[in-house]
PLY file of the C-alpha trace (Angstrom):
ply
format ascii 1.0
element vertex 281
property float x
property float y
property float z
element edge 280
property int vertex1
property int vertex2
end_header
-20.45 9.65 0.69
-17.11 7.34 0.28
-16.50 4.55 2.27
-12.76 4.40 3.46
-11.20 1.52 4.78
-7.86 1.35 6.36
-8.69 4.74 7.19
-6.30 4.30 10.48
-3.19 3.42 7.86
-1.34 6.04 5.85
-2.84 5.59 2.17
-6.57 5.13 4.13
-5.80 8.08 6.12
-4.43 10.06 3.60
-7.14 9.44 1.44
-9.89 10.65 4.10
-8.14 13.59 4.57
-7.72 14.69 1.49
-11.45 13.79 0.48
-12.69 16.00 3.95
-10.88 18.80 2.45
-12.72 18.73 -0.94
-16.02 18.72 1.68
-16.63 15.07 0.65
-18.36 13.06 3.33
-16.20 10.17 4.33
-17.30 6.77 6.52
-14.76 5.68 7.93
-14.78 1.61 7.85
-12.93 0.30 10.49
-12.01 -3.02 12.92
-12.44 -1.34 16.34
-15.25 0.37 17.61
-13.06 2.80 19.21
-10.54 3.79 16.39
-14.49 4.66 14.51
-15.49 7.19 17.34
-13.62 9.77 15.96
-15.57 10.12 12.91
-18.91 11.35 12.09
-19.71 8.68 10.32
-18.33 4.92 10.74
-19.17 1.57 10.25
-17.52 -1.39 12.07
-16.01 -4.20 9.70
-13.91 -6.84 9.13
-12.21 -7.92 6.12
-13.25 -11.58 6.53
-17.18 -10.47 7.35
-18.63 -10.07 4.05
-22.25 -8.92 5.82
-20.60 -6.42 8.08
-18.78 -5.10 5.13
-21.56 -4.79 2.71
-23.34 -3.14 5.53
-20.64 -0.93 5.69
-20.42 -0.07 1.78
-23.80 0.61 1.17
-25.01 3.90 0.34
-21.74 5.05 -1.02
-20.99 6.43 -4.01
-17.48 4.97 -3.69
-15.50 2.52 -1.89
-11.46 2.46 -1.32
-10.26 -0.84 -0.68
-7.10 -2.60 0.19
-5.85 -5.95 1.10
-3.53 -6.08 4.35
-1.40 -8.68 4.92
-1.98 -10.30 7.63
-1.01 -13.72 9.76
-1.21 -17.16 9.37
0.59 -15.46 5.77
-1.14 -18.38 3.81
-2.58 -18.15 0.35
-5.61 -19.53 1.45
-5.99 -16.45 4.11
-5.62 -14.15 1.67
-7.19 -15.28 -1.34
-10.00 -15.74 1.09
-10.27 -12.30 2.29
-10.07 -10.56 -1.37
-12.86 -12.78 -2.23
-14.90 -11.65 0.81
-13.96 -8.08 -0.28
-15.22 -8.19 -3.84
-18.17 -10.69 -2.64
-19.00 -7.42 -0.42
-18.58 -4.75 -3.25
-20.68 -6.71 -5.24
-23.77 -7.31 -2.66
-23.95 -3.42 -1.73
-24.09 -2.25 -4.72
-21.75 0.73 -4.78
-21.03 1.45 -7.99
-17.44 2.36 -7.94
-14.37 1.06 -6.14
-10.76 2.02 -5.88
-8.11 -0.27 -5.22
-4.82 0.01 -3.78
-2.59 -2.45 -5.91
1.41 -2.30 -6.46
3.60 -2.22 -9.55
3.54 -5.68 -10.47
-0.04 -7.12 -9.99
-0.39 -7.39 -13.73
1.38 -11.03 -12.95
-0.57 -14.10 -11.50
2.34 -15.53 -9.40
6.35 -15.05 -9.71
5.74 -11.54 -7.62
5.50 -12.45 -3.93
2.66 -11.31 -1.58
1.51 -9.40 -4.95
0.22 -12.18 -6.37
-2.84 -11.53 -3.58
-3.54 -8.11 -4.76
-3.30 -9.97 -8.38
-6.03 -11.90 -7.43
-8.21 -9.18 -5.47
-8.09 -7.26 -9.19
-9.26 -10.11 -10.62
-12.35 -10.52 -8.32
-13.29 -7.18 -8.52
-13.07 -6.98 -12.25
-15.12 -10.06 -12.17
-18.02 -8.18 -10.14
-20.59 -5.71 -12.18
-18.95 -2.82 -10.69
-16.73 0.21 -11.99
-12.97 -0.87 -10.81
-10.08 1.46 -10.87
-6.84 0.04 -9.15
-4.41 2.06 -8.51
-1.13 0.69 -8.51
1.51 1.95 -6.21
5.64 1.65 -6.65
7.77 1.70 -3.53
6.64 3.75 -0.73
8.69 6.49 0.47
7.70 5.41 4.41
9.37 1.95 3.66
12.22 3.69 5.29
10.37 3.40 8.85
11.15 0.09 8.90
14.86 0.83 8.96
14.66 3.91 11.30
15.82 2.33 14.45
18.81 0.62 12.81
19.69 4.11 11.54
19.05 5.72 14.70
20.38 2.86 17.19
23.61 1.42 15.14
24.12 4.39 12.42
23.28 1.18 9.89
21.07 1.77 6.49
20.37 -2.01 5.67
19.56 -2.58 1.63
18.06 -5.37 0.34
19.13 -5.95 -3.02
22.99 -6.38 -4.47
23.22 -2.51 -5.11
22.42 0.62 -2.88
22.84 2.68 -6.40
19.99 1.85 -8.30
17.41 4.58 -8.91
13.75 3.25 -8.37
10.42 4.99 -8.04
9.31 5.64 -4.55
6.11 7.24 -3.82
4.91 8.54 -1.00
1.60 7.59 0.83
-0.03 11.16 0.95
0.22 11.12 -2.96
-1.21 7.71 -3.22
-4.11 9.00 -0.91
-4.92 11.85 -2.99
-4.68 9.54 -6.44
-7.41 7.34 -4.37
-9.69 10.91 -3.48
-9.18 11.95 -7.59
-10.56 8.68 -8.81
-13.15 8.33 -6.05
-14.75 11.45 -7.17
-13.81 11.49 -10.54
-15.08 7.42 -11.92
-13.82 6.66 -14.72
-16.79 5.22 -17.56
-14.83 1.79 -17.54
-12.71 0.41 -14.98
-8.79 0.98 -15.77
-5.64 0.33 -13.98
-3.55 3.34 -13.15
0.29 3.04 -12.31
1.72 6.01 -10.22
4.80 7.20 -11.55
7.10 8.99 -8.61
10.58 10.24 -7.90
13.46 8.14 -8.47
16.05 7.37 -5.55
18.71 5.02 -5.25
19.01 3.24 -1.71
22.20 5.67 -1.42
20.67 8.64 -1.46
17.49 7.46 0.61
20.01 6.87 3.52
22.16 10.36 2.80
18.93 12.07 3.04
18.17 10.43 6.21
21.57 10.90 7.76
21.09 14.83 7.22
18.38 14.78 9.26
19.23 12.52 12.24
22.89 14.72 11.85
25.12 11.53 11.31
26.54 9.64 8.61
24.50 6.24 7.64
26.39 2.91 7.29
24.99 1.56 3.68
25.00 -2.31 4.38
23.69 -4.10 1.32
22.15 -7.64 2.17
22.84 -10.51 -0.68
19.91 -12.16 -1.51
21.20 -15.30 0.20
20.92 -13.33 3.56
17.50 -12.03 2.60
15.67 -14.96 4.46
17.91 -14.78 7.84
18.21 -11.14 8.22
14.14 -10.41 8.13
13.73 -13.38 10.68
16.43 -12.03 12.84
14.67 -8.97 12.37
11.37 -10.28 13.57
9.32 -11.17 10.79
7.81 -14.62 11.19
9.43 -17.20 9.07
6.67 -17.29 6.50
6.03 -14.28 5.86
10.20 -13.60 5.59
9.79 -16.00 2.88
6.94 -14.01 1.15
9.24 -10.49 1.08
12.23 -11.83 0.44
9.91 -13.40 -2.96
8.86 -9.43 -3.64
12.51 -8.75 -2.92
13.66 -11.19 -5.44
11.08 -9.78 -8.16
12.41 -6.53 -7.77
15.31 -7.20 -8.22
15.13 -9.27 -11.19
12.69 -6.82 -12.88
9.88 -8.53 -13.25
8.10 -5.62 -11.11
6.93 -3.32 -14.42
4.34 -0.95 -15.09
1.49 -2.29 -17.19
-1.57 -0.25 -16.44
-3.77 1.86 -18.75
-2.46 5.14 -18.06
-0.25 7.07 -15.52
-0.68 9.68 -13.03
2.64 11.53 -12.14
3.33 12.22 -7.82
5.83 14.85 -7.04
6.41 14.51 -3.04
9.91 14.52 -2.33
11.96 11.95 -0.35
13.00 14.89 1.96
9.39 16.13 2.61
8.89 12.02 3.60
12.25 11.21 5.72
11.42 15.00 7.98
7.55 13.68 8.70
9.32 10.21 9.65
11.71 11.53 11.60
9.15 14.46 13.60
6.50 11.44 14.30
9.53 9.44 15.72
0 1
1 2
2 3
3 4
4 5
5 6
6 7
7 8
8 9
9 10
10 11
11 12
12 13
13 14
14 15
15 16
16 17
17 18
18 19
19 20
20 21
21 22
22 23
23 24
24 25
25 26
26 27
27 28
28 29
29 30
30 31
31 32
32 33
33 34
34 35
35 36
36 37
37 38
38 39
39 40
40 41
41 42
42 43
43 44
44 45
45 46
46 47
47 48
48 49
49 50
50 51
51 52
52 53
53 54
54 55
55 56
56 57
57 58
58 59
59 60
60 61
61 62
62 63
63 64
64 65
65 66
66 67
67 68
68 69
69 70
70 71
71 72
72 73
73 74
74 75
75 76
76 77
77 78
78 79
79 80
80 81
81 82
82 83
83 84
84 85
85 86
86 87
87 88
88 89
89 90
90 91
91 92
92 93
93 94
94 95
95 96
96 97
97 98
98 99
99 100
100 101
101 102
102 103
103 104
104 105
105 106
106 107
107 108
108 109
109 110
110 111
111 112
112 113
113 114
114 115
115 116
116 117
117 118
118 119
119 120
120 121
121 122
122 123
123 124
124 125
125 126
126 127
127 128
128 129
129 130
130 131
131 132
132 133
133 134
134 135
135 136
136 137
137 138
138 139
139 140
140 141
141 142
142 143
143 144
144 145
145 146
146 147
147 148
148 149
149 150
150 151
151 152
152 153
153 154
154 155
155 156
156 157
157 158
158 159
159 160
160 161
161 162
162 163
163 164
164 165
165 166
166 167
167 168
168 169
169 170
170 171
171 172
172 173
173 174
174 175
175 176
176 177
177 178
178 179
179 180
180 181
181 182
182 183
183 184
184 185
185 186
186 187
187 188
188 189
189 190
190 191
191 192
192 193
193 194
194 195
195 196
196 197
197 198
198 199
199 200
200 201
201 202
202 203
203 204
204 205
205 206
206 207
207 208
208 209
209 210
210 211
211 212
212 213
213 214
214 215
215 216
216 217
217 218
218 219
219 220
220 221
221 222
222 223
223 224
224 225
225 226
226 227
227 228
228 229
229 230
230 231
231 232
232 233
233 234
234 235
235 236
236 237
237 238
238 239
239 240
240 241
241 242
242 243
243 244
244 245
245 246
246 247
247 248
248 249
249 250
250 251
251 252
252 253
253 254
254 255
255 256
256 257
257 258
258 259
259 260
260 261
261 262
262 263
263 264
264 265
265 266
266 267
267 268
268 269
269 270
270 271
271 272
272 273
273 274
274 275
275 276
276 277
277 278
278 279
279 280
């Protein structure tokens, strides 16, 4: 049995579906009792409750964990949550843990909120559990955050100096599949896996989305000085906007690079993901 946190989200859900399709048993770790009832095996535990998490992980062959970004968006809150997750892993006696991480998590700072993932990686390495960090590049599903602007105003905002720089973009279904592979085939020693994925420019993504929506989208690049203001105007709390702007800055400056032990190739195209995003909407 494999315990999966974040099972109601993109990556955790994809990991669970992949495992179930392979006839593996899954335990859903949820914060809400009602969300757990759809699963044959579930446990209710919050990321801030070490004892409850340890209980949810106990008896599993492997565990999948992630670190959500939550209010009040401070270092203290996220480092504390990371410490709780690592402590629960150690307490549970589980032999292997797979963590959703990010390109750039090799850096202790200068990478925005990715520094919290760096901290969780370090805490998990401090346990005696075999540890697999899966570092992902840009999510293809990030387009969900600009979908309303695209549909309503025909605008595709880009938080970068240029919309014509190609970067790897991975589908969350591919991340979930990588998580499932890592869980069912644990390594002999802890490792970091960088996910390699198809590369696209933001202008190419906008064009593909426009074709699906039946309209040409106006690509607008937002310069660095305007990132924080644009994010807060979009409804983000100021402290979270500061963190996201720092993440964009690290990406723009080329600080987020793959430095893992090995790479795995992901193949889902942006067109496939966009079709799903538009269909769900």
